[in-house]
SEKOL-99150 format. One record per atom (N, C-alpha, C): residue in three letters; x, y, z. Coordinates in steps of 0.001 Angstrom, whole numbers, padded with zeros to 6 digits, always signed. Atoms other than C-alpha are relative to their C-alpha. Layout:
SEKOL-99150
alaXYZ...
***
This chain:
SEKOL-99150
met-000205+000657+000999met-018105-000479+024501met+000512-001737+000256thr-000452+001423-000628thr-016073-003362+026361thr-001105-000868+000426asn+001077+000692-000440asn-019577-004362+027857asn-000523-000860-001112leu+000614+000967+000868leu-020928-005651+024576leu+000394-001699-000071ala-000359+001567+000226ala-021310-009604+024080ala+001215-000290-000888pro-001235+000533+000933pro-017953-011161+022628pro-000998-000805-001453leu+000576+000788+000831leu-018311-012511+019229leu-000132-001651+000260thr-000058+001339-000249thr-019320-016159+019154thr-000618-001013-001063trp+000684+000782+001410trp-020070-019215+016661trp-001091+000378-000351gln+001752-000256+000465gln-023834-018497+016859gln+000025+000948-000508asp+000301-001475+000597asp-023214-014979+015456asp+000290-000302-001637cys-000574+000057+001257cys-021408-016575+012444cys-000547-000915-001136val+000341+000927+001165val-022524-018622+009067val+001143-000764+000089gln-001169+001301+000362gln-020522-021913+008732gln-000334-000631-000694pro+000005+000977+000705pro-020015-024076+006161pro-000642-001323+000441asp+000593+001433-000331asp-022063-027413+006110asp+000471-001075-000965trp-000776+001216+000480trp-019429-029288+004258trp+000453-001305+000758gln-000898+001146-000406gln-017929-032584+005021gln+001451-000230-000552val-001207+000038+000358val-014563-032056+005136val+001181-000179+001484ser-000808-000012-001081ser-011287-032871+007234ser-000600+001210+001393pro+000020-000640-000881pro-011522-031444+010780pro+001001+001444+000320arg-001182-001094-000421arg-008500-029376+010275arg-000489+001162-000835val+000294-001011+000850val-010442-026989+007834val-000732+000629+001022arg+000818-000849-000922arg-012014-024128+010113arg-000529+001115-000706ala+000654-000832+000837ala-014259-021494+008303ala-001137+000645+001056leu+001299-000760-000525leu-016774-018825+009439leu-000028+001000-000779ile+000588-001028+000694ile-018591-015926+008037ile-000589+000774+000667thr+000485-000749-001076thr-019328-013058+010265thr-001460+000393-000619thr+001306-000750+000260thr-022761-011164+010299thr+000130+001103+000369arg+000093-001286-000723arg-023818-008042+011822arg+000317-000158+001316asp+000010-000043-001348asp-023507-009258+015330asp+001324-000454+000744gly-001292+000053-000614gly-020766-009684+017858gly+001030+000798+000240gly-000904-001003-000025gly-018923-006753+017742gly-000186+001313+000963val+000240-001493-001107val-018788-002893+019159val-000240+001284-000880ser+000339-001176+001048ser-019517-000702+015710ser-001518+000447+000361glu+001537-000580-000218glu-022598+001741+016138glu-000198+000769-001445gly+000796-000670+001302gly-024900+003662+013698gly+000020-000837-000955pro+000305+000815+001192pro-025112+002472+010425pro+000843-001376-000097tyr-000685+001188+000098tyr-022381-000172+011037tyr-000549-000827+001325gly+000312+001062-001047gly-024097-001747+014305gly-001071-001117-000349arg+000936+000930+000174arg-026475-004209+014987arg-001386+000467-000679trp+000991-000179+000684trp-029987-004054+013217trp-001298-000615+000748gln+001099+000474-000532gln-033151-004616+015360gln-001277+000545-000022asp+001262-000523+000415asp-036735-004129+014367asp+000223+001376-000343gly-000185-001010+000674gly-035711-001552+012069gly+000693+001383+000528val-000693-001227-000940val-033343+000332+014788val+001266-000387-000091ala-001673+000608-000015ala-029286+000400+014604ala+000056+000096+001750leu-000538+000075-001416leu-027772-000591+018086leu+001124-000301-000377pro-001367+000299-000444pro-024292-000662+019379pro+000085-001751-000309gly+000108+001329+000061gly-023001-004146+018785gly+000517-000559-001412gly-000480+000712+001509gly-021848-004305+014941gly+001381-000557-000163met-001412+000331+000315met-019266-006332+013565met+000540+000289-001387asn-000320-000362+001250asn-018170-004222+010864asn+001675-000259+000039leu-001515+000707+000062leu-014485-005489+009774leu+000642+001122-001248gly-000488-000643+001336gly-013936-002878+006838gly+000653+001167+000751leu-000737-001427-000140leu-011351+000182+007496leu-000376+001279-000966his-000062-000834+000892his-012329+001652+004432his-001678+000709-000114thr+001723-000165+000062thr-016273+002556+005329thr-000203+000945+000861gly+000239-001169-000300gly-015939+005493+007365gly-000542-000254+001633asp+000329+000317-001486asp-016647+003592+010762asp+001351+000259+000936asp-001357-000461-001038asp-014325+004427+014113asp+000925-001247-000475pro-000774+000768+000424pro-011115+002705+013187pro+000217-001154+001526asp-000337+000525-001273asp-010681+001720+017122asp-001131-001346+000002his+000910+001052-000072his-014152-000153+016639his+000379-001096-000972val-000152+001098+000889val-013027-001867+013543val+001214-001288+000527ala-001340+000903-000408ala-009519-003183+015241ala-000823-000769+001327val+000450+000661-000910val-011694-004315+018246val-000917-001250-000919asn+000874+001147+001013asn-014092-006287+015586asn+001094-001063-000477arg-000718+001004+000611arg-011240-007782+013880arg+000822-000776+001017ala-000626+000763-001393ala-009467-008846+017282ala-000802-000846+000443arg+001300+000995-000266arg-012788-010756+018010arg+000175-001136-001007val-000094+001010+001352val-012575-012526+014722val+000862-000847+000332leu-001505+001188-000177leu-009027-013919+015419leu-000089-000531+001424ala+000143+000415-001096ala-009839-014372+018993ala-000835-001404-000076leu+001196+001244+000064leu-013076-016723+018279leu+001209-001052-000856ala-000922+000909+000781ala-010406-018336+015508ala+001300-000713+000433gly-001078+000652-000874gly-007952-018994+018044gly+001611+000266-000681gln-001339-000109+000795gln-005264-017334+015788gln+000241+001656+000242ser-000497-001422-000061ser-003047-014212+016007ser+000021+001171-001040ser-000130-001102+001294ser-003064-012706+012580ser-000974-000757-001365ala+000719+000257+001337ala-004945-012919+009141ala+000530+000809-001097ala-000858-000296+001303ala-004018-012291+005604ala-001099+001393-000457trp+000628-001270+000460trp-006247-008591+005539trp+000488+000395-001200leu-000292-000503+001478leu-006580-007596+001853leu-000812+001331-000467glu+000768-001303+000468glu-007170-004282+000153glu-000811-000583-001746gln+000848+000896+000875gln-009786-005990-002189gln-000225+001124-001353val+000112-000585+000860val-009974-004376-005840val-000768-000415-001287his+000753+000528+000775his-012459-006454-007569his+000832-000561-001411gly-000961+000519+001126gly-009520-008232-009715gly-000077-001141+000319ala-000259+001559-000011ala-008356-011705-009938ala+001328-000150+000485arg-001339+000057-000444arg-005012-011164-008087arg-000305-001134+001171ile+000402+001089-000955ile-004612-014281-005896ile+001748-000001+000763val-001396+000110-000710val-001661-014370-002903val-000222-000905+001019gln-000346+000954-000924gln-000379-016565-000498gln-000573+000550+001511ala+000357-000709-001417ala-001950-015742+002816ala+000934-000115+001066asp-001355+000283-000722asp+001210-016991+004846asp+001140+001181-000278glu-000866-001187+000538glu+003315-014540+002808glu-000524+001260+000777val+000226-001135-000297val+001066-011600+003486val+000015+000358+001340ile-000169-000070-001274ile+000936-012447+007062ile+001352+000348+000815ala-001697+000182-000048ala+004678-012745+007269ala+000417+001198-000191ala-000277-001355+000548ala+005089-009397+005480ala-000436+001235+000678ala+000483-001186-001128ala+002631-007233+007804ala+000533+000597+000659pro-000650-000848-000656pro+004761-005970+009992pro+000880+001032-000376ala-000960-000711+000496ala+007061-004056+007903ala-000817+000362-001271ala+000713-000446+000907ala+004263-003328+005330ala-000508+001401+000059thr+000539-001406+000034thr+003244+000528+004300thr-001090+000218-000367ala+001471-000018+000342ala+000147-000481+002767ala-000659-001316-000099pro+000053+001768+000122pro-001964-003517+002473pro-000035-000325-001387val+000039+000545+001450val-001735-005825-000306val-001490-000030-000774gln+001090-000326+000557gln-003700-005364-002951gln-000652-001431-000784ala+000339+000794+000478ala-005603-008466-004089ala-001394-000755+000200asp+001428+000409-000334asp-008973-010425-004038asp-000100-001293-000064ala+000163+001335-000333ala-008093-013893-003052ala+001240-000487+000743ser-001224+000511-000530ser-005628-015931-000691ser-000181-001476+000136val+000262+001402-000365val-004611-019237-000287val+001012-000270+000941thr-001208+000545-000840thr-002148-021316+001868thr-000424-001303+000344asn-000496+001430-000715asn-000945-024739+003150asn+000332-000177+001142gln-000920-000354-001322gln+000308-023505+006161gln-001128+000018+001291ala+001009-000345-001209ala-001593-024010+009600ala-000047+001205+000549gly+000149-001240-000588gly-002837-021018+011221gly+000423+001185-000655ala-000093-001241+001140ala-002510-018710+008150ala-001569+000112-000083val+001647+000091+000296val-006323-017357+008311val+000102+000904-001621cys+000443-000881+001294cys-007424-016352+004493cys-001363+000561+000129val+001368-000562-000541val-010052-013884+004706val+000030+001441-001267val+000121-001071+000924val-011738-011656+002250val-001463+000770+000562met+001088-000897-000638met-014566-008919+003347met-001014-000020-001487val+000867+000036+000724val-017948-008711+001692val-000897+000927+000667ala+001330-000496-000380ala-021206-006539+001842ala-001064-000061-001210asp+000890+000250+001371asp-023252-008123-001572asp+001030-000724-000768cys-000444+000785+000937cys-020228-009462-003312cys+000195-001410+000839leu+000178+001378-000769leu-020138-013189-002902leu+001437-000278+000333pro-001164+000831+000033pro-017252-014960-001121pro-000104-001721-000300val-000006+001235+000320val-016162-018207-001965val+001309-000590+000849leu-001207+001087-000629leu-014208-020658+000319leu-000104-001426-000567leu-000423+001174+000654leu-012570-023376-000886leu+001229-000671+000952cys-000793+000621-000389cys-010675-026405+000530cys+000019-001398-000258asp+000019+001474+000576asp-009616-029905-000218asp-000363-001021+001190ala+000750+001056-001086ala-011534-032769+001774ala+001162-000724+001004gln-001127+000360-001303gln-008204-033778+003634gln+000627+000719+000450gly-000504-001210-000725gly-007368-030403+004804gly+001114+000338+000116arg-001402-000458+000140arg-004276-029639+003135arg+000002+001197-000551ala-000301-001700+000582ala-004731-026365+001481ala-001499+000554+000213val+001004-000602-000263val-007432-023766+001903val+000153+001262-000741gly-000010-001258+000699gly-008514-020555+000150gly-001311+000653-000103ala+001112-001291+000214ala-010952-017377-000117ala+000230+000668-000902ala+000076-000812+001212ala-011961-015781-002925ala-001246+001170+000155his+000900-001369+000309his-013952-012011-003385his-000398+000029-001434ala+000356+000004+001394ala-016149-012490-006154ala-001281+000663-000282gly+000877-001165+000523gly-018065-009596-007291gly-000056-000539-001740trp+000124+000634+001228trp-019068-010018-010796trp+001087+000364-001080arg-000977-000404+000977arg-016039-008297-012414arg+001037-001258+000571gly-001148+001298-000457gly-013801-010846-010311gly-000433-001243-000706leu+000525+001102+000460leu-016052-013564-011385leu+000334-000345-001487ala-000333-000174+001420ala-015898-012536-015186ala+001480-000374-000291ala-001576+000101+000289ala-011959-012391-014748ala+000418-001316+000393gly-000486+001397-000502gly-011736-015875-013244gly+000582-000196+001085ile-000876-000105-001071ile-010973-015100-009745ile-000359-001547+000514val+000307+001286-000465val-013040-018458-008861val+000702-001238-000441glu-000638+001277+000538glu-011520-021197-011061glu+001614+000301+000092gln-001453-000136-000308gln-007841-019734-010482gln+000153-000009+001413thr-000563+000136-001474thr-008170-019695-006770thr-000287-001628+000112ala+000207+001490+000051ala-009474-023383-007177ala+001035-000861-000563ala-001053+001035+000505ala-006682-024361-009270ala+001576+000359+001092arg-001158-000285-000965arg-003976-022570-006512arg-000199-000964+000975val-000036+001080-001177val-005575-024690-003674val+000076-001509-000352ala-000611+001399+000321ala-005407-027662-005516ala+001341-000319+000048ala-001578-000581+000057ala-001946-026919-006536ala+000932-000696+001331leu-000372-000315-000911leu-001115-026344-002982leu-000344-001725+000983ala+000201+001214-000511ala-003053-029607-001856ala+000952-001284-000491gly-000707+000797+000510gly-001059-031764-004075gly-000978-001007-000869gly+000487+000724+000504gly-003977-032999-005858gly-001062+000554-001092ala+000779-000361+001223ala-006847-032600-008746ala-001187+000835+000582thr+001148-000730-000412thr-009591-030026-008468thr-001518-000490+000717asp+001118+000344-000243asp-012296-032548-008283asp-000169-000579+001279thr+000393+000440-001371thr-011397-033164-004589thr-000242+000956+000841leu+000466-001048-000824leu-012261-029727-003429leu-001629+000156+000731his+001365-000366-000167his-015119-028531-002027his-000132+001752+000457ala+000340-001238-000593ala-016765-024866-001912ala-000980+000229+000331tyr+000983-000544-000659tyr-018865-022918+000040tyr-000190+001216-000629leu+000192-001409+000493leu-020808-019991-001427leu-000800+000773+000686gly+000392-000887-001117gly-021421-017498+001361gly-000720+001099-000078pro+001059-000932+000131pro-024064-014788+001858pro+000555+001197-001011ala-000350-001249+001230ala-024169-012381-001302ala-001719+000548-000681ile+001239-000509+000557ile-026755-010415-003160ile-000468-001041-000742gly+000679+001290+000629gly-029448-012754-004294gly-000571+000611-001333pro+000531-000100+001341pro-030905-013003-007713pro-001423+000763-000054arg+001217-001141-000204arg-034106-010773-006693arg+000411+001205+000396ala-000541-001212-000033ala-031948-007852-006047ala+001148+000475-000701phe-001255-000220+000943phe-028943-007967-008251phe-000243+000342-001399glu+000133-000283+001498glu-029807-005657-011161glu+001332+000354-000559val-001227-000403+000793val-027323-004978-013711val-000135+000358-001358gly+000047-000490+001465gly-026927-003505-017475gly+000503-001149-000528ala-000117+000422+001439ala-026586-005192-020780ala+001879-000890-000039glu-001824+000209+000252glu-022553-005160-020531glu+000509-000991+001134val-000101+000943-000858val-022632-007329-017436val-000433-001447-000613arg+000372+001238+000817arg-024624-010044-019331arg+001034-000334-000804asp-000898+000403+001147asp-022538-009738-022348asp+001715-000383+000578ala-001383+000574-000733ala-018964-010181-020127ala-000426-001485+000260phe+000174+001522+000026phe-020419-013437-019272phe-000288-001182-001212leu+000093+000662+001244leu-021682-014729-022410leu+000884+000093-001074asp-001219-000168+000646asp-018821-013500-024021asp+001009-001296-000108thr-001345+000984-000502thr-016397-015836-022347thr-000603-001313+000427ala+000496+001380-000348ala-018740-018712-021918ala+000442-001253-000794ala+000133+001127+000931ala-018045-022126-023351ala-000971-000569-000638gln+001467+000530+000591gln-020665-023725-025561gln-000632-000654+001077ser+000577+000491-001021ser-021546-025874-022725ser-000448+000687+001253glu+000545-001006-000950glu-022020-023113-020333glu-000851+001047-000542his+000658-001119+000404his-023876-020876-022410his-001483+000162+000229asp+001607+000141-000738asp-027592-022042-021504asp+000115+000477+001379glu+000331-000463-001298glu-026807-021883-017755glu+000178+001205+000153thr-000457-001317+000267thr-024960-018559-018183thr-001487+000942-000492arg+001034-001072+000074arg-027879-016725-019755arg-001158-000211+000566his+001268+000156-000611his-030594-018464-017833his+000279+000476+001403ala-000370-000746-001601ala-028680-016470-014583ala-000537+001638-000212phe+000376-001532+000524phe-029928-013108-016538phe-001402-000040-000103val+001544-000288+000010val-033652-012236-016101val-000393+001169-000693ala+000233-001366+000833ala-034730-009288-018597ala-000972+000672+001404ile+000747-000670-000751ile-036609-006722-016022ile-000979+000687-000955asp+001173-000879+000611asp-040141-005692-017598asp+000195+001275+000076gly-000111-001628+000290gly-040052-002116-018771gly+001160+000521+000425ala-000994-000673-000307ala-036652-001722-018187ala+000973-000580-001108pro-000676+000440+001143pro-034862-002405-021566pro+001698+000168+000616gly-001186+000286-000427gly-031449-003700-021113gly+000762+000080+001340lys-000478+000509-001475lys-031330-004282-017179lys-000575-001623-000155phe+000247+001123-000393phe-031454-007589-015876phe+000179-000641+001611leu-000164+000439-001213leu-031906-009460-012785leu+001070-001162+000100thr-001169+000803-000010thr-028659-011534-012046thr+000348-000957+001215asp-000080+001044-000882asp-028092-014953-010237asp+001709+000043+000234leu-001303-000131-000137leu-024474-014303-008877leu+000281-001663+000500tyr-000240+001095-000523tyr-024591-017691-007084tyr-000038-001317-001358ala+000143+000529+001304ala-025473-019307-010290ala+001358-000212-000789leu-001403-000228+000699leu-022593-017799-012409leu+001219-000655+000572ala-001175+000606-000529ala-020211-018826-009777ala+000111-001637-000007arg+000005+001476+000207arg-021386-022420-009760arg+000333-000437-001349val-000685+000094+001242val-020617-022350-013575val+001455-000024-000125arg-001442-000067-000042arg-017306-021439-013026arg+000666-001063+000480leu-000573+000836-000841leu-016637-023783-010379leu+000001-001267-000901val+000201+001307+000985val-018078-026679-012709val+001583+000260-000986arg-001214-000119+000753arg-015267-025123-015051arg+001123-000357+000253ala-001023+000354-000842ala-012671-025591-012644ala-000020-001420+000295gly-000446+001331-000566gly-013378-029129-011758gly-000580-000234+001219val+000639+000110-001205val-015245-028324-008437val-001044-000764+000018val+000802+000725-000040val-017812-030898-007866val-000843+000052+001341his+000475-000219-001328his-018482-030414-004307his-000417+001543+000656val+000202-001367-000282val-020280-027060-003787val-001319+000035+001017ser+001351-000275-001278ser-022629-025925-000862ser-000336+001580+000147gly+000394-001069-000389gly-024266-022838+000179gly-000770+000776-001164gly+000709-000633+001319gly-025546-020056-002027gly-001382+000087+000108thr+001629-000190-000197thr-029064-019556-000529thr-000308+001406+000524ala+000294-001191-000539ala-028840-016219+001397ala-000021+001019-000836cys+000059-000845+000699cys-029477-012822+000268cys+000269+001569+000971thr-000236-001093-000905thr-027756-009902+001925thr-000647+001296-000007val+001145-000689-000159val-029988-007629+000665val-001152-000147+000787ala+001357+000293-000104ala-033235-009090+001541ala+000471-000437+001786glu-000279+000222-001330glu-031779-009699+005440glu+000509+000904+000800pro-000581-001320-000742pro-030901-006368+007109pro+000137-000016+001463ala-000241+000281-001409ala-031057-007734+010692ala+001284-000801+000128arg-000960+001232-000276arg-028333-010338+009751arg+001604+000368-000821phe-000955-000561+000944phe-026361-008578+006835phe+000525+001109-000305tyr-000290-000920+000590tyr-024586-005950+005647tyr-000340-000076-001406ser-000139-000305+001540ser-025340-004757+002061ser+000372+001456-000508tyr-000108-001381+000458tyr-024044-001880+000353tyr-000781+000447-001041arg+001145-000500+000918arg-026552-001617-002362arg-000824+000058+000428arg+000921-000254-000409arg-029030-001659-000060arg+000088+001649+000798asp-000008-001244-001157asp-027756+000944+002571asp+001204+001202-000638arg-001088-001067+000047arg-024504+002564+001081arg+000793+000238+001043val-001038-000025-000934val-023123+003454+004123val-000172-001217+000831thr+000198+001348-001059thr-022662+000133+006146thr+001304-000800-000085gly-001328+001159-000393gly-020033-002561+007333gly+000244-000875-001109arg-000184+001287+000941arg-018576-005438+005918arg+000587-000924+000875met-000034+001230-000627met-018558-008832+006827met+001217-000816-000459ala-001134+000658+000450ala-015552-011320+006747ala-000289-001745-000151ala-000213+001496+000164ala-015027-014648+005370ala+001055-000560-000019ala-001266+000134-000101ala-012400-016450+006555ala+000378-001709+000339ile-000385+001354+000032ile-010685-020118+006436ile+001352-000191+000346trp-001589+000137-000315trp-007662-021579+007855trp+000128-001580+000220leu-000207+001200-000325leu-006122-024810+008787leu+000584-000143+001230ala-000214+000241-001551ala-005991-026006+012283ala+001491-000611+000137asp-001030+000755-000312asp-002793-027314+013576asp-000259-001510+000117
***
């Protein structure tokens, strides 16, 4: 296990935004870890050792996950991160407070986003089809990470996290940058009418057309739609006043050699989207 190559920046996705060098961010892929089997790397249709699974709740060997998490922190040059128990809600916590309380904690903090304006406090969310949204202000005064599946998006996790980051930065949301990390793409995300209704029912009049266009009816499957999670996130970012948005092109389902996907594989790992402020 220890002979496997360590995690490198080349193994990760990095936001292509133009912001302060204080802002550091990465999104892991399948590569650079020590997990095996369905949690391993994927090459030519074969699972190999070396997977970067970061989820403790997936059925993977906990020792492998611990090594993988340590590798992420080593690459980031940090000693700890605000690992959360995500519950597909809209609770947001302070990453620095979660980290400070972790040594005495008896259970992980349940939340789906974290924010901070403290250097070295790593905000992190885990994904395997849900959308990771990384946020920062251009001057590098505050950052945040949100886990945005459809339930979290509908509940306002993106715009609420943006508001928290802006407040910590002492500025308005139009100074923020957002990066949409790898998620299930619009050709793979099938949902029922109740999901479409959840977004249409809460859309402002100015958002209604774009929200409706994010759902494409599936021929021969009444009440079923292909859904553009990225488009829905952009609607919510516009609502929040965030005008600098990048990313949102990958599909976790369509790239098995690069990304874990729960919808594709069911038994699989989790990737991490992490963001922090350098000293």
